[in-house]
N, C-alpha and C positions, 0 to 999 in steps of 0.2 A: 719119277721120270729121270732123275739123276742116274739111278742104277741102269735104266735102259740105255741112256746115252753112253754110259761107260762101257756097257757090254757091246753096244754097236761099234764104238771106237776101237775096242780091243779086237773085235771080229774083223773089222776092216784092216786094222794094222797087221794082225797076224796073217790074215789072208794074203794081203799084198806082199808081206815079207816072204811067205812061202813061194809065191809066184815070182816076185822080182829077183830074189836071190839067184836062182838058176838062170833067169832070163838076162840079167845084167852083168853077171860076173864073166870075166874072160874065160874061155875054154879052148882046149886044143882043137876041138871040133870046129870052132868058129873059123879057123884059118883054112880048113878044108871042108867046106860045107858039102852035104850030100846033094844029089839031084833034087830030092824032095824039098830040102830047105831052100835051094835056089828058086824053086817054083813057088815059094811063099807059104808052104805048108808048115804046120806046127811040127817041130822036129823031135819032140820028146813026148811020148804018149803019157808017161806018168805026170809030167808037168801039166799037160793039157787037161787030164782028168782032175788033178788037184785044183787047177784054176777054175774049172767048171763047177766043181762041188763047192768050193769056197764062195764063188760068186753067187751061187744059188742060195747059200746059207746067209749071206749078208742081209740084214734086215733093210727094207726100203719101203716105199709106199706100195704095199702089196695087199692081197686079199685080207690077210689076217689083221693088218694094221688099219685097214678101213673099218673093220669091225671094232677094233680096239678104240680108235679115236673118232670114228665116223659117227654121224647121226643123220637122221632124215634131212637135216639142213643141207647136207652136201649134195642132195639130189637136185637142188636148184641150179647148181653150177655157178652161183653168184659169188665167186671168190672164196668159197668155203672148202675147196679141194684140199684134203689134208696135206700138210707139208711136214715131213718127218723132222727135218733139221730144226725148223723154227719152233715146232711144238715141243720137241725134246729140250732144246736149248732154253726155252722160256721157263721150263720147270726144273732145270738142273742147277747144280752148284758144286764147285770143287772138282769137276772132272775135265775142265777145258785144257788143263796142262798137257793132256795127251794129244791134242790136236796138231801141233806143229809137226811132229814126226810123221803122223799119218798124212798130213798134207804134203810133206816132202816125198813120201812114198807114192802118193797119187800122182804128183807131178813127174816123178821118174817113170811111172808107168805110161803116162801120157807121152812123154818124150820118146820112150821106147816104141810105142805104137806109131808115132810119126815116122820112125825109121823103118819099122817092120809092120805095116798096117794090116797085113792079111792074117788077122788073128781075131776072129769074132768073139771068142771067149774073153780075150783081153779087153776089147771095146765094151763088152757087156759088163765086166767087172768095173771098168772105169766109169761107166754110166751109173751103176749102182753106188759107187763111191761118191760121185758128184751129187747124187740124189741125197745121200746121207749128210753131205756137207752143205746142202741147200743151194747148190750151184745148178739151178734148173736148166738154164740155157745150154750150159756145157754138157749136162747129162743128156739132154735131147740130142745134141750133136754126136755124142758117143754112141748112144743107142742107134742113131741113124747109120753110123758106120757098121755096127754089128748087124743091123737089119739088111744092109746092102750085101753083106757076105753070107748071111743065113736068114733069108726071108721067110722060111718055113719053121723057124724056131719059136715055139709057143711062148716061152718066157721072154724072149726078145720082143715079140709082137706086143705083149701086154705091157711090159715095162716102158717100151717106146710110146705106146698110147697114153699111159699114165703121165709120163714126163711131158709130152706135148700138151695134154690137158692142164696139167699144173701150171704150165707157162701161159695158158690162155684162160686164166681165171676159173679153172675147174670145168670148162666146157669140153665135152667129148665129141662135139659135132665136127664133121669133116674128117680129116685124116685119122684122128684117134679112133673114130667109129669104124673106119675102113680097116684099120689094123685089127681091131677087136673082132670084126666079122671074118677076117682072114683066119684068125686063131680058131674061131668056132667052126669054120669050114674044114679045118684040119682035125679038130677034136671038139665035137659038139658038147662034150661034157666037161670041158676044161673050166675049173671053178673060177679062176680069176677072170677069165673072159666072160663067163656068165654073169658074174657080179657087175663088171663094168658095162656089159651090154644092157643090163637092167637099168643102171644109172643113166646111160646114154638115152635109152627109150623114155625114161621118166623126164629127163630134161627137155625132151621134145613133146611132152604131154601125151605120149603114147603109153598110157597106163596098162592097157591090155598086154602089150608087148613086154613091158617091164615085169609085170606079174608073171608072165610065162617064163622069162629067164630065171627069175628068182625062185619060182616053184621047182623048176628043174634042178636048180642048185640045191634047194632044200632037200629034195628027194635023193639026189645023187652024191652029194659030198658028205664026208665025215666031218662034222662040225662039233666044236666044243660047246659048252653051255653058253658062254658069252656070245659066240658067233650065232648060235641058234636064236638067242634073244634079240640080237640086232637084226637078223634077217626077218624074224617075226615082226619086228617094229616097222621095218621099211615095207614089208608086204602089207601090213595093216594100213600104212599111210597111202600106199599105192591103190589099194582097194577102195579106201575112202575117197581118194581123189577121183577114181574112175566113177564111183557112184555119184558124186557131186557133178561130174562132167556130163552125166547122162540125164540129169534132171531137166 
């Protein structure tokens, strides 16, 4: 896990450096902003694309990590929702020296967004970064800002749902489930949303619904060997629970 934390830290640091350098340095254009920048739009298409791609690449509590660290125990929602930062830090050594510079870049991004908030990709990256750092409440607030500006963005919907659930002991009931269903209404085959929808249903003892979501995921997603095994495990547990519930 030490290697994983190191890679995560490097990705966050490099990603933020790429985005923050053009965002924060003075430019001639800043003194004569275009009408588009005055309206709060992102002014540089290249920077926007870079921000989005890097943000999507930063590891967080995502579908793949649920499979990597998850277990059928997380289905209960009893405080077992995976926390990337805590899990990685608990198993790492010798990599924490990289954190201060990353933290500084994250704080600079946060300060920039306070001044120029109409940047959903920036808020999304900030939320992902806070998640990696274990700052769950701040991550949720950042995702909320991104969601307010792009309510139909699938990645924002599921990351926001995950963050809210993590801050609520792992429970996906309420707002997280609403966000997940919104994602599925946009794309019924979106793998992260199907996985989370299955967990949400399982937590409510709706095993039939959970099985349905996970079977669609199993049939429609390209999964690695580890993911296939984990999905088979949770499907087996859900089927067993359904059988016992009907006795």
